[in-house]
N, C-alpha and C positions, 0 to 999 in steps of 0.2 A: 105429698104436695099440699101445701096449705091453701085454703080458699082465698081467692082474690077479693080485695076490698073494693074493686072497681067493677061497675056493671057492664061497661063496654070499652072499646078502644078510645072512643070519643071522650068518655069520662076519664079514662086513664091519662091521656095526653093533657086534658084540661086541668085535672087536679094535680098531677105530678110535675108538669112542665109549664103550665099556664099557656098551652097552645090550643087555639080554637081551630079545629079542622074545617076548612072551607068546603070540602067535597066529601062529606062523611059517607055518601052513598057508594063511593068507589071501593072496589074490593082491595083488601090488603095484599101486598106483594110478598111472596115467600122468597127470602134472600138466604143464600148459603155463603159460608166463608169461602174466600178464594184460596185459602191455605190453612194449614193447621199450625198455629203459632207454638213454638217450643224453644227451649233453651238448647242450643247446639252444643253447649259445654257439658251438659248432663247426658249420661248414658240413656239411650232409648231402648236398650235390650235388658231383659231379665231372664232368669232361668225358670223353666217349668218345674214346679215342686215335685211332680210325680216322675218325670223322665230325666230331669237335669239338663234338657236341651235348651239352648238359647232361643228366646222368643222375642220377636219385635212387637213392642206395645203400640197399638194403634189408638189414636185419640178419636173420640166420638165427634162426628160432624155436628156443628151447631147451626141452627137455622133461626132466623128472626122474621117476624112479620111486621111490615111497615106500611103506612099509608103512602101512596105514590107522591103526594105533594110535599112530603118531608125529605125526599131524596134530593141530593145536590150532585150535579155533574162536576167531577174534578178531572181536569185534563192532565193526567200524568202518564208518562210512558211506562211500559211494562218493566223496564229495567229499574226505574226509580222505585216503583212499587215493590219489586222483589228485594231491593236493598233494605226496605223496612222490615222484611221478614227476619233479618239478622239482629234487629234491635233488641229483642229479649236476651240474646247471647251477649251483646255488648254491654247491656245494662247490668248483667250479672257480675 
């Protein structure tokens, strides 16, 4: 991992996005993905080299830390949100 050029998250958002945080004392929120995006048209199984058995490949969970003031509430139903999961497959 290469060293960061930013001293803090306040510095990062200001230099990278020109955003001045109004509440820099608030702790960052740890957010996790609601799903693992993948292309449904590609095979998600591979063979174990030593045994030859089929193995399901799991993707690593990705987390992000964000200041609470940058979050925006979007009023979407679960069904609409789940339809976006198919987008990588449709784009392929």
